[in-house]
KOLRO-259561 format. One line per 5 residues: number of its first residue (from 1); their letters; for each residue x, z, y negated of C-alpha. Coordinates in steps of 0.001 Angstrom, whole numbers, plus 500000, padded with zeros to 6 digits. Example, Ala and Ser with C-alpha at 12.3 -4.5 7.8 and 13.67 -1.06 7.14 Angstrom:
# KOLRO-259561
1 = as = 512300/507800/504500; 513670/507140/501060
END
This chain:
# KOLRO-259561
1 = xxxxx = 480641/517073/510549; 482139/513788/511763; 485915/513747/511300; 488074/510701/512044; 491788/509958/511737
6 = xxxxx = 493363/506557/512314; 496969/505466/512780; 499053/502545/514054; 499704/502436/517766; 503421/503032/517303
11 = xxxxx = 505660/503533/514264; 509398/502867/514651; 511909/503395/511843; 515684/502923/512048; 518658/501277/510384
16 = xxxxx = 519288/497726/511717; 516015/497781/513660; 515620/494030/513090; 518253/493425/515750; 516092/495151/518391
21 = xxxxx = 512658/494010/517212; 512041/491812/520236; 512305/494735/522646; 509372/496445/520939; 507197/493393/520273
26 = xxxxx = 507389/492006/523818; 505588/495131/525055; 502500/493723/523321; 502976/490034/524165; 505831/487558/524566
31 = xxxxx = 504238/484690/522591; 504369/485516/518904; 502872/483861/515814; 504981/484991/512856; 503729/485030/509280
36 = xxxxx = 506469/485365/506680; 507273/484560/503062; 510021/482264/501831; 512496/485047/501008; 512066/486787/504355
41 = xxxxx = 512319/483512/506234; 515603/482635/504544; 517151/486069/505060; 515711/487358/508338; 514561/484390/510411
46 = xxxxx = 517822/483917/512297; 518457/487557/513348; 514773/488019/514183; 514661/484853/516265; 517860/485908/518040
51 = xxxxx = 516290/489286/518826; 513130/487633/520149; 515059/485171/522322; 517138/488027/523704; 513850/489681/524727
56 = xxxxx = 512579/486406/526304; 509882/485915/523655; 508570/482598/522334; 507904/482463/518600; 506267/480211/516015
61 = xxxxx = 507053/480774/512313; 504554/480042/509566; 505813/480138/505975; 502719/481709/504426; 502054/480661/500825
66 = xxxxx = 498263/480516/500692; 496034/482999/498874; 494661/485839/501007; 491137/484463/501215; 488594/484379/504026
71 = xxxxx = 488848/480580/504128; 492636/480752/504539; 492413/482982/507595; 489650/481006/509269; 491865/477896/509043
76 = xxxxx = 495030/479708/510116; 493340/481287/513129; 492729/477793/514486; 496481/477160/514377; 497122/480443/516177
81 = xxxxx = 494693/479523/518920; 496228/476060/519331; 499604/477531/520344; 498001/480244/522533; 499764/483112/520750
86 = xxxxx = 499214/486634/522059; 500276/488676/519029; 500566/488231/515260; 503763/489453/513580; 503985/489784/509820
91 = xxxxx = 507417/490188/508228; 507647/490445/504457; 506038/492263/501550; 502558/493636/500936; 500837/490248/500820
96 = xxxxx = 502255/489359/504240; 501190/492740/505662; 497610/492132/504532; 497719/488525/505698; 498976/489404/509181
101 = xxxxx = 496305/492067/509639; 493538/489766/508397; 494744/486929/510605; 494792/489256/513602; 491182/490136/512851
106 = xxxxx = 489978/486542/512572; 492063/485350/515541; 491084/488437/517585; 494690/489314/518406; 496809/492486/518153
111 = xxxxx = 499117/492780/515156; 502699/493938/514640; 504189/494241/511170; 507703/494572/509804; 507730/495395/506078
116 = xxxxx = 510853/494325/504209; 510054/496563/501236; 508501/500018/500871; 506298/499113/497913; 502892/499904/499457
121 = xxxxx = 501314/501793/502344; 499666/498616/503656; 501705/498359/506900; 499997/501302/508630; 496404/500847/507497
126 = xxxxx = 493397/499129/509051; 492524/497505/505728; 493411/494133/504236; 492857/493233/500615; 491169/489865/500170
131 = xxxxx = 491359/487833/496983; 489458/484995/495372; 490846/481468/495125; 491962/482486/491595; 494034/485290/493175
136 = xxxxx = 491889/488094/491748; 490741/491103/493767; 487716/490234/495909; 487101/492962/498479; 488563/495167/501178
141 = xxxxx = 488395/493864/504737; 487968/496881/507025; 489559/496193/510390; 488701/497632/513819; 492212/499028/514280
146 = xxxxx = 495528/499575/512551; 498522/497434/513541; 499542/497988/517134; 503181/498256/516052; 504977/499008/512765
151 = xxxxx = 508728/498314/512649; 510677/499580/509621; 514333/498602/509188; 515696/501038/506603; 518747/498841/505933
156 = xxxxx = 516516/495966/504830; 514563/498247/502516; 517742/499806/501103; 518883/496326/500051; 515619/495475/498259
161 = xxxxx = 515294/495908/494466; 514807/499522/493364; 511636/498805/491389; 509884/497971/494669; 510632/501415/496083
166 = xxxxx = 509415/502845/492770; 506155/500901/493110; 505749/502320/496612; 506216/505821/495294; 503561/505082/492671
171 = xxxxx = 501118/504064/495372; 501996/507095/497515; 501720/509417/494524; 497933/509262/494555; 497514/509972/498266
176 = xxxxx = 497277/513760/498157; 495137/513976/495030; 492633/511389/496242; 492434/512995/499691; 492025/516398/498027
181 = xxxxx = 489151/515116/495886; 487473/513475/498872; 487755/516657/500921; 486439/518831/498103; 483403/516647/497460
186 = xxxxx = 482733/515654/501089; 483700/512050/500503; 484165/509802/503491; 487357/508021/504445; 487939/504408/505463
191 = xxxxx = 486367/505092/508870; 483145/506512/507402; 484107/509957/508599; 485575/513012/506907; 489224/513961/506713
196 = xxxxx = 490898/515909/509472; 493333/518739/508809; 496083/516454/510066; 495300/513769/507479; 495243/516292/504632
201 = xxxxx = 498514/517774/505832; 500166/514353/505932; 498851/513574/502441; 500275/516830/501081; 503599/516244/502857
206 = xxxxx = 503690/512796/501263; 503463/514257/497753; 505990/517021/498456; 508458/514499/499887; 508238/512329/496779
211 = xxxxx = 508913/515283/494489; 511831/516493/496594; 513519/513177/497426; 512126/510445/495178; 514885/510336/492600
216 = xxxxx = 517660/510607/495219; 516038/507840/497268; 515897/505559/494245; 519601/506153/493587; 520336/505281/497221
221 = xxxxx = 518473/501969/496934; 520263/501169/493684; 523492/501644/495659; 522046/499767/498677; 522808/502756/500888
226 = xxxxx = 520671/504336/503608; 520582/508112/503116; 518431/510890/504631; 516511/511145/501329; 515761/507415/501388
231 = xxxxx = 514666/507580/505019; 512216/510373/504157; 510795/508501/501155; 510410/505285/503166; 508396/507258/505714
236 = xxxxx = 506366/508838/502895; 505649/505507/501203; 504690/503671/504387; 503498/506142/507024; 502466/509402/505333
241 = xxxxx = 500713/507560/502530; 499176/505011/504900; 497594/507643/507134; 496868/509964/504207; 494935/507497/502069
246 = xxxxx = 493032/505853/504891; 492081/508980/506798; 491963/511269/503754; 489930/509044/501463; 490239/507319/498094
251 = xxxxx = 489034/508498/494695; 489789/507820/491026; 493317/506394/491157; 492386/503438/493339; 489114/502862/491508
256 = xxxxx = 491210/502438/488344; 493580/500106/490210; 490699/497969/491423; 489313/497729/487908; 492667/496485/486612
261 = xxxxx = 493037/494083/489541; 489821/492323/488542; 491192/491560/485058; 493216/488292/484877; 495736/489695/482369
266 = xxxxx = 496599/492528/484805; 497018/490568/488040; 500831/490612/487873; 501134/494383/487383; 502457/495851/490680
271 = xxxxx = 499867/497765/492685; 501873/500993/492695; 502264/500980/488918; 498502/500743/488458; 497842/503462/491025
276 = xxxxx = 500395/505829/489452; 498739/505505/486047; 495361/505884/487748; 496584/509131/489312; 497279/510546/485851
281 = xxxxx = 493808/509471/484731; 492193/511111/487755; 494039/514390/487136; 492813/514428/483539; 489262/513801/484723
286 = xxxxx = 489673/516753/487099; 491180/518840/484276; 494132/519666/486531; 496753/519829/483798; 499338/521612/485950
291 = xxxxx = 499415/518693/488389; 499122/516195/485530; 502347/517349/483903; 504117/517603/487254; 503138/514032/488118
296 = xxxxx = 503955/512825/484613; 507432/514364/484832; 508033/512699/488203; 506892/509356/486797; 509391/509710/483965
301 = xxxxx = 512217/510367/486437; 511590/507302/488593; 510360/504943/485831; 506673/504812/486716; 504387/504066/483730
306 = xxxxx = 502975/506942/481692; 501705/504883/478738; 499573/501757/478524; 502547/499870/477079; 504767/500876/480005
311 = xxxxx = 501981/499792/482335; 502122/496382/480671; 498595/496640/479347; 498294/495495/475734; 494515/495443/475766
316 = xxxxx = 491966/495433/472984; 489319/498143/472692; 486840/495737/474253; 489147/495172/477250; 489710/498905/477693
321 = xxxxx = 485951/499473/477725; 485610/496699/480309; 488275/498316/482514; 486641/501749/482211; 483256/500255/483102
326 = xxxxx = 484636/498431/486143; 486411/501632/487274; 483001/503318/487460; 481487/500659/489694; 479043/502589/491937
331 = xxxxx = 480411/500692/494957; 483926/501995/494300; 485397/505491/494628; 485460/506941/491093; 482337/508989/491858
336 = xxxxx = 484350/510926/494468; 486087/512704/491570; 482718/513778/490182; 479195/512420/489998; 479324/513000/486242
341 = xxxxx = 482158/510538/485574; 481092/507843/483102; 482883/504835/481583; 483140/506791/478322; 484988/509612/480116
346 = xxxxx = 487317/507179/481851; 488031/505443/478543; 488834/508789/476946; 491110/509710/479873; 492939/506373/479572
351 = xxxxx = 493609/506980/475889; 494592/510619/476396; 496982/509693/479220; 498541/507168/476877; 498814/509674/474022
356 = xxxxx = 500355/512374/476226; 502803/509843/477625; 504048/509037/474135; 504913/512668/473497; 508499/513687/474093
END
């Protein structure tokens, strides 16, 4: 059996790491094309540029505001080539992580990323999500390698809004259960291989870390304080989940997320919120009620959605049927849960998850 695990070249996590970023990035290349968002540019451009100058690096900043489309990255790669950059650096949220990785692919350059929030596991993966010009989910872009370097400044993440850490925990929450389903039913991972023991172990550690430290980590962020619990949850959200989902495999939770992401009325629901609710749906479809109630209780503690209303989905019966149908797209991963999953079963699981969430 072919087994494959993938990971970033190097993962570095520390408080105030931004001040030393140049020392790590220059080991890849000294000429850097930096993609960032407006918030990150305003708050981090000066200390980052100081760090890069201290390391004798040349940098070019691009305030990225375009949609993550194939056309965008073809055009941007021409700009990268015109300045003869040797590495792409993305600093910002999940959109910037995906953009930096996609740009590295189209420009044929190595990538370094510096997430400013721990809301997704995108920084460590060799996948970018591409969207349509209308900013709806289009497809996954599978990349030849993960980022060469991942830099995580825990102070920056501690000062970000708490709901972003919560969204990251929602995304990470599915990692173990999807990897478990893929392993049980011989599903393949993002590399078209099967999970290694290491990937499954990381996925399980991810879930156990969330249960043990999630609530304490959220309190730390609300106080803008770096604590050992927060450091562990940041690692779980970004690294353990990133390796676990990509090398373990996806299943029902992300199939549900993708279905929601293709519906215009759901495009502003954070990724982690959709995945957390999708995890509850998957557990019902697996009839794993012990895990369902454990996950539901955790969601209550950290304010992840356990009802359709909390998810922000006020959909008609017709819309719910459409979501359930899209979640069972044969090209997606719902079938990893079971070959017998149908839109009718997903619809029933959505409604039952909602009903159980309303119970005290």
